[in-house]
N, C-alpha and C positions, 0 to 999 in steps of 0.2 A: 294548470297547476300540474306543480311538480312532479316524478315519480315518487314513488313511497320505497322503500330498500327492499321490498320483496317485490315490488314489480321492475324494478332495474336489474335482478340477477344477482348472482354470488357476485360476494366484496370478492373482490383480489387485492393483490398489492406485490409490491417487487420488494428482492431482498437486494439490499443495497452491501456491497463491499464498503468497508470502514476504510480499507487501504486505497480502494481505488477513489471512494469522495473525499480523503486527505488529501489525494495527489491531484485529481482535479480544482480543488477551490486552491490549490495551487497558484498563481502568475505564471502563465505559460516558459516564459524564460524560468524561472524557478526551477519548475516541473523537469525543464529539460536540463538545469545542471545538475539536480539531482539525480536523475536517471543519468546520466554521465559519470558521475561519482559511482555511482551503482558499479557501471559497467566497468566503471577500474578497477573497483574493490570486488569482484567478479572475477577479473582478469588476473589481479594479484594474488587470490583466497581461494578461490574454486577453479581454475581455469579449464575445466571440463564444462563448466557451467550446468552442473545437475541438481534440479530444482529442491532436493533437500539438502545439499550444502547452501546455497542461498538461501532456504527459508532458516537455516542453523544459524547464520551468520545473522539475520534478521532479529531472531529470539535471542541473542546473543546482545545485538547493540540495545536493544528494547529494555531489557532486563538491565545492562549495564549502564542506563542513565537515570536510573530512578531517584537517587540521590541527588543528580547534577541542576544545576539553574536552571529555570524555566525555560529560555531558550535554548539554551542546549538539549534540552529533552524534547522538545519542538522539533528541534532541526534533525534528532536522533531519530523520532518517529518518523518525519517523512524521508529518510534516508532508508530506515528501517521498511516502510511500505514501497520505497522505490525495489527495495531488493526482492522484498515477495511477489510486485509486480514481473521483474524480470524471472522468478522462481517459477509463477505462472505461465509467462511464454513460452519459456524452455519445455513446461511442461507440455503443453499446448502441439 
């Protein structure tokens, strides 16, 4: 028979980043386009690439699209996720 919960040891779970999951769910070509667009935005508006600047851009983008159409909101969320991924990379 299978092991009981107590016999299996402590249960574990993984913490999943919503941004990573959102980007990873995109087809590779879409994800590449989003990361490229995020890099262009970074060059234009945050040329130093500081993580806090990129995170602020992502927040502004996320908040600004709440009243937009569904497709625009999804694109904005994905682009914000790409900006946060760049911020995370810059911080590492």
